[in-house]
PyMOL Python script that loads the backbone (N, CA, C, O; Angstrom):
from pymol import cmd

cmd.read_pdbstr("""\
ATOM      1  N   MET A   1     105.949  70.387 139.736  1.00  0.00           N
ATOM      2  CA  MET A   1     107.073  70.458 140.077  1.00  0.00           C
ATOM      3  C   MET A   1     107.728  71.872 139.611  1.00  0.00           C
ATOM      4  O   MET A   1     107.264  72.717 138.847  1.00  0.00           O
ATOM      5  N   SER A   2     109.256  71.846 140.492  1.00  0.00           N
ATOM      6  CA  SER A   2     109.346  73.446 141.030  1.00  0.00           C
ATOM      7  C   SER A   2     110.063  73.553 140.197  1.00  0.00           C
ATOM      8  O   SER A   2     110.016  72.553 139.480  1.00  0.00           O
ATOM      9  N   ALA A   3     111.138  74.663 139.685  1.00  0.00           N
ATOM     10  CA  ALA A   3     111.981  74.740 138.732  1.00  0.00           C
ATOM     11  C   ALA A   3     113.735  73.574 139.027  1.00  0.00           C
ATOM     12  O   ALA A   3     114.371  72.810 138.301  1.00  0.00           O
ATOM     13  N   THR A   4     113.888  74.081 140.544  1.00  0.00           N
ATOM     14  CA  THR A   4     115.430  72.886 141.230  1.00  0.00           C
ATOM     15  C   THR A   4     114.401  71.324 141.264  1.00  0.00           C
ATOM     16  O   THR A   4     115.077  70.296 141.261  1.00  0.00           O
ATOM     17  N   SER A   5     113.549  71.221 141.281  1.00  0.00           N
ATOM     18  CA  SER A   5     113.472  69.839 140.426  1.00  0.00           C
ATOM     19  C   SER A   5     113.806  69.614 140.293  1.00  0.00           C
ATOM     20  O   SER A   5     114.679  68.917 140.810  1.00  0.00           O
ATOM     21  N   VAL A   6     113.349  70.150 138.679  1.00  0.00           N
ATOM     22  CA  VAL A   6     113.272  70.197 136.861  1.00  0.00           C
ATOM     23  C   VAL A   6     114.750  70.360 136.518  1.00  0.00           C
ATOM     24  O   VAL A   6     115.311  69.740 135.615  1.00  0.00           O
ATOM     25  N   ARG A   7     115.356  71.296 137.363  1.00  0.00           N
ATOM     26  CA  ARG A   7     117.226  71.314 137.609  1.00  0.00           C
ATOM     27  C   ARG A   7     117.982  70.056 137.663  1.00  0.00           C
ATOM     28  O   ARG A   7     118.679  69.594 136.760  1.00  0.00           O
ATOM     29  N   ARG A   8     117.758  69.537 138.868  1.00  0.00           N
ATOM     30  CA  ARG A   8     117.827  68.456 139.746  1.00  0.00           C
ATOM     31  C   ARG A   8     118.128  67.538 138.844  1.00  0.00           C
ATOM     32  O   ARG A   8     119.305  67.251 138.624  1.00  0.00           O
ATOM     33  N   MET A   9     117.019  66.899 138.137  1.00  0.00           N
ATOM     34  CA  MET A   9     116.263  65.819 136.547  1.00  0.00           C
ATOM     35  C   MET A   9     117.617  66.099 136.234  1.00  0.00           C
ATOM     36  O   MET A   9     118.626  65.429 136.455  1.00  0.00           O
ATOM     37  N   LEU A  10     117.453  67.355 135.606  1.00  0.00           N
ATOM     38  CA  LEU A  10     117.507  67.064 134.096  1.00  0.00           C
ATOM     39  C   LEU A  10     119.786  67.168 134.042  1.00  0.00           C
ATOM     40  O   LEU A  10     120.653  67.350 133.188  1.00  0.00           O
ATOM     41  N   VAL A  11     119.720  66.943 135.343  1.00  0.00           N
ATOM     42  CA  VAL A  11     121.653  67.271 135.693  1.00  0.00           C
ATOM     43  C   VAL A  11     121.567  65.820 135.460  1.00  0.00           C
ATOM     44  O   VAL A  11     121.938  65.457 134.344  1.00  0.00           O
ATOM     45  N   GLU A  12     121.034  64.639 136.525  1.00  0.00           N
ATOM     46  CA  GLU A  12     120.973  63.947 136.792  1.00  0.00           C
ATOM     47  C   GLU A  12     121.101  63.542 135.111  1.00  0.00           C
ATOM     48  O   GLU A  12     122.173  62.997 134.845  1.00  0.00           O
ATOM     49  N   MET A  13     120.262  63.710 134.070  1.00  0.00           N
ATOM     50  CA  MET A  13     120.216  62.884 132.664  1.00  0.00           C
ATOM     51  C   MET A  13     121.491  63.541 131.836  1.00  0.00           C
ATOM     52  O   MET A  13     121.515  63.423 130.611  1.00  0.00           O
ATOM     53  N   LYS A  14     122.314  64.080 132.380  1.00  0.00           N
ATOM     54  CA  LYS A  14     123.505  64.732 131.916  1.00  0.00           C
ATOM     55  C   LYS A  14     122.891  65.950 130.689  1.00  0.00           C
ATOM     56  O   LYS A  14     123.373  66.030 129.559  1.00  0.00           O
ATOM     57  N   TYR A  15     122.127  66.542 131.028  1.00  0.00           N
ATOM     58  CA  TYR A  15     121.923  67.799 130.261  1.00  0.00           C
ATOM     59  C   TYR A  15     122.518  69.337 130.255  1.00  0.00           C
ATOM     60  O   TYR A  15     122.546  69.944 131.325  1.00  0.00           O
ATOM     61  N   SER A  16     122.848  69.775 129.415  1.00  0.00           N
ATOM     62  CA  SER A  16     123.179  71.371 130.621  1.00  0.00           C
ATOM     63  C   SER A  16     122.531  72.074 129.027  1.00  0.00           C
ATOM     64  O   SER A  16     122.126  71.704 127.925  1.00  0.00           O
ATOM     65  N   LEU A  17     122.801  73.445 129.911  1.00  0.00           N
ATOM     66  CA  LEU A  17     122.478  74.329 129.456  1.00  0.00           C
ATOM     67  C   LEU A  17     122.648  75.728 127.902  1.00  0.00           C
ATOM     68  O   LEU A  17     122.475  76.945 127.965  1.00  0.00           O
ATOM     69  N   GLN A  18     122.889  75.188 127.151  1.00  0.00           N
ATOM     70  CA  GLN A  18     123.347  75.159 125.507  1.00  0.00           C
ATOM     71  C   GLN A  18     123.194  76.800 125.952  1.00  0.00           C
ATOM     72  O   GLN A  18     122.155  77.121 126.527  1.00  0.00           O
ATOM     73  N   SER A  19     124.429  78.030 125.633  1.00  0.00           N
ATOM     74  CA  SER A  19     123.657  79.311 124.525  1.00  0.00           C
ATOM     75  C   SER A  19     123.806  79.206 123.632  1.00  0.00           C
ATOM     76  O   SER A  19     124.780  78.581 123.213  1.00  0.00           O
ATOM     77  N   ASN A  20     122.832  79.820 122.781  1.00  0.00           N
ATOM     78  CA  ASN A  20     122.749  81.124 121.281  1.00  0.00           C
ATOM     79  C   ASN A  20     123.844  81.013 120.659  1.00  0.00           C
ATOM     80  O   ASN A  20     124.874  81.479 121.148  1.00  0.00           O
ATOM     81  N   ARG A  21     123.838  80.439 119.580  1.00  0.00           N
ATOM     82  CA  ARG A  21     124.878  81.027 118.628  1.00  0.00           C
ATOM     83  C   ARG A  21     124.546  81.191 117.475  1.00  0.00           C
ATOM     84  O   ARG A  21     123.612  80.734 116.816  1.00  0.00           O
ATOM     85  N   LYS A  22     125.603  82.083 117.173  1.00  0.00           N
ATOM     86  CA  LYS A  22     125.282  83.158 115.886  1.00  0.00           C
ATOM     87  C   LYS A  22     125.965  82.005 114.256  1.00  0.00           C
ATOM     88  O   LYS A  22     126.994  81.412 113.930  1.00  0.00           O
ATOM     89  N   LYS A  23     124.753  82.241 113.775  1.00  0.00           N
ATOM     90  CA  LYS A  23     124.677  81.682 112.171  1.00  0.00           C
ATOM     91  C   LYS A  23     124.905  82.683 111.293  1.00  0.00           C
ATOM     92  O   LYS A  23     124.531  83.856 111.279  1.00  0.00           O
ATOM     93  N   ARG A  24     125.840  81.787 110.269  1.00  0.00           N
ATOM     94  CA  ARG A  24     125.604  82.974 108.498  1.00  0.00           C
ATOM     95  C   ARG A  24     125.321  82.311 108.525  1.00  0.00           C
ATOM     96  O   ARG A  24     125.330  81.270 109.183  1.00  0.00           O
ATOM     97  N   GLU A  25     124.510  83.215 106.862  1.00  0.00           N
ATOM     98  CA  GLU A  25     123.324  81.940 106.462  1.00  0.00           C
ATOM     99  C   GLU A  25     124.428  81.644 104.996  1.00  0.00           C
ATOM    100  O   GLU A  25     125.336  82.437 104.745  1.00  0.00           O
ATOM    101  N   GLY A  26     124.203  80.579 104.256  1.00  0.00           N
ATOM    102  CA  GLY A  26     125.190  80.676 103.549  1.00  0.00           C
ATOM    103  C   GLY A  26     124.431  80.777 101.765  1.00  0.00           C
ATOM    104  O   GLY A  26     123.833  81.828 101.537  1.00  0.00           O
ATOM    105  N   HIS A  27     124.452  80.285 101.224  1.00  0.00           N
ATOM    106  CA  HIS A  27     124.728  80.988  99.706  1.00  0.00           C
ATOM    107  C   HIS A  27     123.667  80.789  99.205  1.00  0.00           C
ATOM    108  O   HIS A  27     122.747  80.499  99.970  1.00  0.00           O
ATOM    109  N   GLN A  28     123.494  80.838  98.276  1.00  0.00           N
ATOM    110  CA  GLN A  28     121.395  81.330  97.371  1.00  0.00           C
ATOM    111  C   GLN A  28     121.674  79.544  96.759  1.00  0.00           C
ATOM    112  O   GLN A  28     122.730  78.929  96.909  1.00  0.00           O
ATOM    113  N   HIS A  29     120.836  79.186  96.300  1.00  0.00           N
ATOM    114  CA  HIS A  29     120.634  77.818  95.646  1.00  0.00           C
ATOM    115  C   HIS A  29     121.507  77.966  93.548  1.00  0.00           C
ATOM    116  O   HIS A  29     121.228  78.503  92.476  1.00  0.00           O
ATOM    117  N   PRO A  30     122.912  76.811  94.326  1.00  0.00           N
ATOM    118  CA  PRO A  30     123.084  77.472  93.096  1.00  0.00           C
ATOM    119  C   PRO A  30     122.774  77.035  91.520  1.00  0.00           C
ATOM    120  O   PRO A  30     123.626  77.183  90.643  1.00  0.00           O
ATOM    121  N   ASP A  31     121.830  76.637  91.335  1.00  0.00           N
ATOM    122  CA  ASP A  31     120.271  76.005  90.494  1.00  0.00           C
ATOM    123  C   ASP A  31     119.562  77.361  90.691  1.00  0.00           C
ATOM    124  O   ASP A  31     118.737  77.452  89.781  1.00  0.00           O
ATOM    125  N   GLN A  32     119.529  78.212  91.304  1.00  0.00           N
ATOM    126  CA  GLN A  32     117.780  78.929  90.927  1.00  0.00           C
ATOM    127  C   GLN A  32     117.002  79.348  90.231  1.00  0.00           C
ATOM    128  O   GLN A  32     115.862  79.747  90.468  1.00  0.00           O
ATOM    129  N   ASP A  33     117.613  79.285  89.235  1.00  0.00           N
ATOM    130  CA  ASP A  33     117.283  79.426  87.287  1.00  0.00           C
ATOM    131  C   ASP A  33     116.936  78.820  87.239  1.00  0.00           C
ATOM    132  O   ASP A  33     116.303  78.824  86.183  1.00  0.00           O
ATOM    133  N   GLY A  34     116.768  77.762  87.885  1.00  0.00           N
ATOM    134  CA  GLY A  34     116.837  76.281  86.665  1.00  0.00           C
ATOM    135  C   GLY A  34     115.131  76.188  87.829  1.00  0.00           C
ATOM    136  O   GLY A  34     114.104  76.569  87.266  1.00  0.00           O
ATOM    137  N   GLN A  35     115.026  75.768  89.097  1.00  0.00           N
ATOM    138  CA  GLN A  35     114.296  76.340  89.909  1.00  0.00           C
ATOM    139  C   GLN A  35     113.204  77.064  89.211  1.00  0.00           C
ATOM    140  O   GLN A  35     112.355  76.416  88.598  1.00  0.00           O
ATOM    141  N   PHE A  36     113.163  78.377  89.260  1.00  0.00           N
ATOM    142  CA  PHE A  36     112.302  78.857  88.483  1.00  0.00           C
ATOM    143  C   PHE A  36     111.969  78.737  87.557  1.00  0.00           C
ATOM    144  O   PHE A  36     110.760  78.965  87.508  1.00  0.00           O
ATOM    145  N   ARG A  37     112.579  78.346  86.205  1.00  0.00           N
ATOM    146  CA  ARG A  37     112.422  78.426  85.108  1.00  0.00           C
ATOM    147  C   ARG A  37     111.177  76.003  84.514  1.00  0.00           C
ATOM    148  O   ARG A  37     110.653  75.311  83.642  1.00  0.00           O
ATOM    149  N   HIS A  38     111.583  76.124  85.978  1.00  0.00           N
ATOM    150  CA  HIS A  38     110.577  74.801  85.887  1.00  0.00           C
ATOM    151  C   HIS A  38     109.484  75.358  86.647  1.00  0.00           C
ATOM    152  O   HIS A  38     108.491  75.346  85.919  1.00  0.00           O
ATOM    153  N   ILE A  39     109.175  75.914  87.950  1.00  0.00           N
ATOM    154  CA  ILE A  39     108.420  76.287  88.297  1.00  0.00           C
ATOM    155  C   ILE A  39     107.113  76.954  87.099  1.00  0.00           C
ATOM    156  O   ILE A  39     105.946  76.651  86.850  1.00  0.00           O
ATOM    157  N   SER A  40     108.260  78.170  86.504  1.00  0.00           N
ATOM    158  CA  SER A  40     107.825  78.983  85.413  1.00  0.00           C
ATOM    159  C   SER A  40     107.166  78.088  84.587  1.00  0.00           C
ATOM    160  O   SER A  40     105.996  77.913  84.930  1.00  0.00           O
ATOM    161  N   ALA A  41     107.638  77.260  83.299  1.00  0.00           N
ATOM    162  CA  ALA A  41     107.009  76.208  82.102  1.00  0.00           C
ATOM    163  C   ALA A  41     104.928  74.891  83.444  1.00  0.00           C
ATOM    164  O   ALA A  41     103.827  74.560  83.004  1.00  0.00           O
ATOM    165  N   GLY A  42     105.593  74.681  84.998  1.00  0.00           N
ATOM    166  CA  GLY A  42     103.962  74.674  84.829  1.00  0.00           C
ATOM    167  C   GLY A  42     102.961  75.145  84.832  1.00  0.00           C
ATOM    168  O   GLY A  42     101.800  74.736  84.823  1.00  0.00           O
ATOM    169  N   LEU A  43     103.621  76.420  84.851  1.00  0.00           N
ATOM    170  CA  LEU A  43     102.019  77.634  85.432  1.00  0.00           C
ATOM    171  C   LEU A  43     101.948  77.729  84.187  1.00  0.00           C
ATOM    172  O   LEU A  43     100.739  77.657  83.966  1.00  0.00           O
ATOM    173  N   GLU A  44     102.568  77.869  83.046  1.00  0.00           N
ATOM    174  CA  GLU A  44     102.710  78.116  81.626  1.00  0.00           C
ATOM    175  C   GLU A  44     101.827  77.036  80.810  1.00  0.00           C
ATOM    176  O   GLU A  44     101.063  77.305  79.883  1.00  0.00           O
ATOM    177  N   ALA A  45     102.099  75.718  81.366  1.00  0.00           N
ATOM    178  CA  ALA A  45     101.033  74.330  81.202  1.00  0.00           C
ATOM    179  C   ALA A  45      99.843  74.303  82.043  1.00  0.00           C
ATOM    180  O   ALA A  45      99.525  73.121  82.172  1.00  0.00           O
ATOM    181  N   ARG A  46      99.168  74.943  82.575  1.00  0.00           N
ATOM    182  CA  ARG A  46      97.973  74.901  83.252  1.00  0.00           C
ATOM    183  C   ARG A  46      97.492  76.242  82.591  1.00  0.00           C
ATOM    184  O   ARG A  46      96.318  76.511  82.334  1.00  0.00           O
ATOM    185  N   ARG A  47      98.630  77.074  82.346  1.00  0.00           N
ATOM    186  CA  ARG A  47      97.338  77.927  81.894  1.00  0.00           C
ATOM    187  C   ARG A  47      97.122  77.754  80.776  1.00  0.00           C
ATOM    188  O   ARG A  47      95.923  77.612  80.536  1.00  0.00           O
ATOM    189  N   ARG A  48      97.908  77.688  79.775  1.00  0.00           N
ATOM    190  CA  ARG A  48      96.717  76.901  78.388  1.00  0.00           C
ATOM    191  C   ARG A  48      96.046  76.178  78.239  1.00  0.00           C
ATOM    192  O   ARG A  48      95.131  76.177  77.414  1.00  0.00           O
ATOM    193  N   ARG A  49      96.546  74.728  79.608  1.00  0.00           N
ATOM    194  CA  ARG A  49      94.655  74.175  79.654  1.00  0.00           C
ATOM    195  C   ARG A  49      93.412  74.143  80.293  1.00  0.00           C
ATOM    196  O   ARG A  49      92.420  73.417  80.237  1.00  0.00           O
ATOM    197  N   ALA A  50      93.967  75.776  81.318  1.00  0.00           N
ATOM    198  CA  ALA A  50      92.511  76.620  81.292  1.00  0.00           C
ATOM    199  C   ALA A  50      92.538  75.737  82.976  1.00  0.00           C
ATOM    200  O   ALA A  50      91.604  75.506  83.744  1.00  0.00           O
ATOM    201  N   GLU A  51      93.523  75.520  83.050  1.00  0.00           N
ATOM    202  CA  GLU A  51      92.938  75.596  84.558  1.00  0.00           C
ATOM    203  C   GLU A  51      94.254  76.465  85.828  1.00  0.00           C
ATOM    204  O   GLU A  51      95.279  77.138  85.719  1.00  0.00           O
ATOM    205  N   PRO A  52      93.519  75.985  86.791  1.00  0.00           N
ATOM    206  CA  PRO A  52      93.482  76.740  87.861  1.00  0.00           C
ATOM    207  C   PRO A  52      95.265  76.822  88.225  1.00  0.00           C
ATOM    208  O   PRO A  52      95.848  75.754  88.037  1.00  0.00           O
ATOM    209  N   ALA A  53      95.948  77.747  88.616  1.00  0.00           N
ATOM    210  CA  ALA A  53      97.529  77.392  89.431  1.00  0.00           C
ATOM    211  C   ALA A  53      97.387  78.561  90.679  1.00  0.00           C
ATOM    212  O   ALA A  53      97.031  79.739  90.694  1.00  0.00           O
ATOM    213  N   VAL A  54      97.788  77.736  91.558  1.00  0.00           N
ATOM    214  CA  VAL A  54      97.879  78.303  92.853  1.00  0.00           C
ATOM    215  C   VAL A  54      99.412  78.024  92.882  1.00  0.00           C
ATOM    216  O   VAL A  54      99.952  76.919  92.856  1.00  0.00           O
ATOM    217  N   LEU A  55     100.249  79.757  92.966  1.00  0.00           N
ATOM    218  CA  LEU A  55     101.564  79.439  93.133  1.00  0.00           C
ATOM    219  C   LEU A  55     102.180  80.567  95.219  1.00  0.00           C
ATOM    220  O   LEU A  55     102.216  81.780  95.427  1.00  0.00           O
ATOM    221  N   VAL A  56     102.408  79.748  95.901  1.00  0.00           N
ATOM    222  CA  VAL A  56     103.427  80.278  97.362  1.00  0.00           C
ATOM    223  C   VAL A  56     104.784  80.087  97.051  1.00  0.00           C
ATOM    224  O   VAL A  56     105.695  79.443  96.531  1.00  0.00           O
ATOM    225  N   ASN A  57     104.317  81.136  97.750  1.00  0.00           N
ATOM    226  CA  ASN A  57     106.469  81.022  97.850  1.00  0.00           C
ATOM    227  C   ASN A  57     106.050  81.517  99.367  1.00  0.00           C
ATOM    228  O   ASN A  57     105.209  82.224  99.924  1.00  0.00           O
ATOM    229  N   THR A  58     107.496  80.456  99.752  1.00  0.00           N
ATOM    230  CA  THR A  58     107.431  79.378 101.031  1.00  0.00           C
ATOM    231  C   THR A  58     109.615  80.273 100.994  1.00  0.00           C
ATOM    232  O   THR A  58     110.438  80.309 100.079  1.00  0.00           O
ATOM    233  N   LYS A  59     109.674  80.754 102.356  1.00  0.00           N
ATOM    234  CA  LYS A  59     110.307  80.534 102.561  1.00  0.00           C
ATOM    235  C   LYS A  59     110.812  80.219 103.868  1.00  0.00           C
ATOM    236  O   LYS A  59     109.957  80.222 104.753  1.00  0.00           O
ATOM    237  N   LYS A  60     112.703  79.783 104.413  1.00  0.00           N
ATOM    238  CA  LYS A  60     113.194  80.215 105.950  1.00  0.00           C
ATOM    239  C   LYS A  60     113.214  80.980 105.963  1.00  0.00           C
ATOM    240  O   LYS A  60     113.021  81.924 105.196  1.00  0.00           O
ATOM    241  N   LYS A  61     113.600  80.720 107.372  1.00  0.00           N
ATOM    242  CA  LYS A  61     113.696  82.320 108.243  1.00  0.00           C
ATOM    243  C   LYS A  61     114.554  82.560 108.111  1.00  0.00           C
ATOM    244  O   LYS A  61     115.416  81.805 108.561  1.00  0.00           O
ATOM    245  N   GLU A  62     114.815  83.337 107.659  1.00  0.00           N
ATOM    246  CA  GLU A  62     116.789  83.975 107.886  1.00  0.00           C
ATOM    247  C   GLU A  62     117.142  85.198 108.577  1.00  0.00           C
ATOM    248  O   GLU A  62     116.432  86.203 108.616  1.00  0.00           O
ATOM    249  N   VAL A  63     118.447  85.038 109.201  1.00  0.00           N
ATOM    250  CA  VAL A  63     118.325  85.318 109.732  1.00  0.00           C
ATOM    251  C   VAL A  63     118.845  87.598 109.951  1.00  0.00           C
ATOM    252  O   VAL A  63     119.780  87.878 109.201  1.00  0.00           O
ATOM    253  N   LEU A  64     118.640  88.084 110.279  1.00  0.00           N
ATOM    254  CA  LEU A  64     118.194  89.370 109.704  1.00  0.00           C
ATOM    255  C   LEU A  64     119.559  90.476 109.771  1.00  0.00           C
ATOM    256  O   LEU A  64     119.705  91.574 109.234  1.00  0.00           O
ATOM    257  N   GLY A  65     120.523  89.634 110.719  1.00  0.00           N
ATOM    258  CA  GLY A  65     121.564  90.169 110.825  1.00  0.00           C
ATOM    259  C   GLY A  65     123.476  90.551 111.654  1.00  0.00           C
ATOM    260  O   GLY A  65     124.099  91.610 111.596  1.00  0.00           O
ATOM    261  N   ASN A  66     123.751  89.683 112.099  1.00  0.00           N
ATOM    262  CA  ASN A  66     124.898  89.706 112.693  1.00  0.00           C
ATOM    263  C   ASN A  66     125.275  90.242 114.498  1.00  0.00           C
ATOM    264  O   ASN A  66     126.171  90.687 115.216  1.00  0.00           O
ATOM    265  N   LEU A  67     123.701  89.753 114.494  1.00  0.00           N
ATOM    266  CA  LEU A  67     123.624  89.766 116.284  1.00  0.00           C
ATOM    267  C   LEU A  67     123.803  88.889 116.977  1.00  0.00           C
ATOM    268  O   LEU A  67     124.410  87.872 116.643  1.00  0.00           O
ATOM    269  N   LYS A  68     123.260  89.121 118.204  1.00  0.00           N
ATOM    270  CA  LYS A  68     124.395  88.031 119.293  1.00  0.00           C
ATOM    271  C   LYS A  68     122.676  88.494 120.357  1.00  0.00           C
ATOM    272  O   LYS A  68     122.227  89.512 120.883  1.00  0.00           O
ATOM    273  N   ASN A  69     122.177  86.867 120.182  1.00  0.00           N
ATOM    274  CA  ASN A  69     121.696  86.268 121.627  1.00  0.00           C
ATOM    275  C   ASN A  69     121.423  85.967 122.045  1.00  0.00           C
ATOM    276  O   ASN A  69     120.729  84.958 121.915  1.00  0.00           O
ATOM    277  N   ALA A  70     121.729  86.622 123.120  1.00  0.00           N
ATOM    278  CA  ALA A  70     122.334  86.033 124.768  1.00  0.00           C
ATOM    279  C   ALA A  70     121.844  85.171 125.439  1.00  0.00           C
ATOM    280  O   ALA A  70     122.543  84.656 126.312  1.00  0.00           O
ATOM    281  N   GLY A  71     119.864  84.540 125.156  1.00  0.00           N
ATOM    282  CA  GLY A  71     119.429  83.799 126.653  1.00  0.00           C
ATOM    283  C   GLY A  71     119.925  82.746 125.843  1.00  0.00           C
ATOM    284  O   GLY A  71     120.371  82.733 124.696  1.00  0.00           O
ATOM    285  N   ASN A  72     119.618  81.230 127.315  1.00  0.00           N
ATOM    286  CA  ASN A  72     120.219  80.706 126.843  1.00  0.00           C
ATOM    287  C   ASN A  72     118.694  79.692 126.724  1.00  0.00           C
ATOM    288  O   ASN A  72     117.647  79.988 127.299  1.00  0.00           O
ATOM    289  N   THR A  73     118.851  78.714 126.020  1.00  0.00           N
ATOM    290  CA  THR A  73     118.637  77.312 125.702  1.00  0.00           C
ATOM    291  C   THR A  73     118.711  75.331 126.620  1.00  0.00           C
ATOM    292  O   THR A  73     118.438  74.332 125.955  1.00  0.00           O
TER     293      THR A  73
END
""", "prot")
cmd.dss("prot")
cmd.show_as("cartoon", "prot")
cmd.util.cbc("prot")
cmd.orient("prot")
């Protein structure tokens, strides 16, 4: 299927190109210290019972600055 055919079909279905927008990151979670205390308590309990524990640090994708991406999606 050609790009022209796809474009025509998308226009017929009322789709349109959307430009990327800048996004400002929000603030830290208000009780972040409480989250770490909860994790620490769970790890300490496992350590006392001689059970293994795996701690995985995951984070959402972060914006590295106030940069503009001029692409379309």
